C-alpha positions in Angstrom: 31.4 -116.2 96.3 30.1 -112.7 95.0 29.2 -114.4 91.7 27.1 -117.1 93.5 25.5 -114.4 95.6 24.8 -112.4 92.4 23.3 -115.4 90.7 21.1 -116.3 93.6 19.7 -112.8 94.3 19.1 -112.2 90.6 17.3 -115.5 90.1 15.2 -115.1 93.2 14.2 -111.4 92.7 14.3 -111.1 89.0 16.0 -107.6 89.3 19.6 -107.7 88.2 20.2 -104.1 89.1 19.3 -104.6 92.7 21.3 -107.9 92.8 24.4 -106.1 91.5 24.0 -103.3 94.0 23.5 -105.7 96.9 26.5 -107.9 96.0 28.7 -104.9 95.4 27.8 -103.4 98.8 28.3 -106.8 100.6 31.8 -107.1 98.9 32.7 -103.6 99.9 31.6 -104.2 103.5 33.6 -107.4 103.7 36.7 -105.6 102.1 36.4 -102.7 104.6 36.5 -105.1 107.6 38.9 -107.7 106.2 41.5 -105.4 104.4 41.0 -101.7 105.3 44.1 -100.7 103.2 42.5 -102.2 100.1 39.2 -100.6 100.8 40.9 -97.1 101.0 42.2 -97.6 97.5 38.7 -98.7 96.3 37.1 -95.7 98.0 39.5 -93.3 96.5 38.8 -94.8 93.1 35.1 -94.5 93.5 35.6 -90.8 94.6 37.7 -90.1 91.6 35.1 -91.7 89.3 32.4 -89.6 91.1 34.2 -86.3 90.6 34.8 -87.1 86.9 31.3 -88.2 86.5 29.9 -85.0 88.2 32.2 -82.8 86.1 31.1 -84.4 82.8 27.4 -84.1 83.8 27.9 -80.5 84.8 29.4 -79.6 81.4 26.9 -81.7 79.4 23.7 -80.3 81.2 24.5 -76.8 82.6 26.4 -75.3 79.7 23.7 -75.9 77.1 21.0 -74.9 79.6 22.9 -71.6 80.1 23.2 -70.9 76.4 19.6 -72.0 75.6 17.9 -70.1 78.4 19.9 -67.1 79.2 21.3 -66.4 75.8 18.0 -67.1 74.2 16.2 -64.9 76.7 18.6 -62.0 76.1 18.2 -62.3 72.3 14.5 -62.4 72.6 14.5 -59.3 74.6 16.9 -57.6 72.2 14.6 -58.5 69.3 11.6 -56.9 71.0 13.8 -53.9 71.9 13.4 -54.4 75.6 16.2 -53.6 78.0 15.2 -54.1 81.7 18.6 -52.8 82.9 18.4 -49.7 80.6 21.9 -50.3 79.2 23.3 -48.3 76.3 26.8 -47.3 75.1 27.9 -44.7 75.3 25.5 -43.6 78.1 23.6 -40.3 77.5 24.1 -39.3 81.1 27.4 -38.3 82.7 26.9 -41.1 85.3 25.2 -44.5 85.1 23.9 -44.3 88.7 20.1 -44.2 88.9 18.1 -41.9 91.1 17.4 -43.4 94.5 13.9 -42.9 96.0 13.9 -40.7 99.1 14.2 -42.2 102.5 10.8 -41.9 104.1 11.1 -44.2 107.2 14.2 -44.1 109.3 12.8 -46.7 111.7 13.4 -49.3 109.1 17.1 -49.1 109.7 17.0 -49.5 113.5 15.7 -53.1 113.4 17.3 -55.4 110.7 14.9 -58.4 111.3 
């Protein structure tokens, strides 16, 4: 029945991806109403597939983005001898704490927002 639905929708609309999505949705809806225990297994399978896909996309996109952008930016700053955090080892001072500007307005702390 799903194959007939797929063929009819694909022929009428000329969009096979939309036809596949429509027929898959209809099949899942019929399964959910007719056999809930089967639908639970199908839903778990889709959830497992989604988690795997998300993990793969994360590693394929975010890891290279991190290395290209952040590591590249750090190397560029190092090549220009710029250090916005003023890091050096060993530190010339006895403490790495920076001086804090004096508190001028105490009213600022009475109202947080």
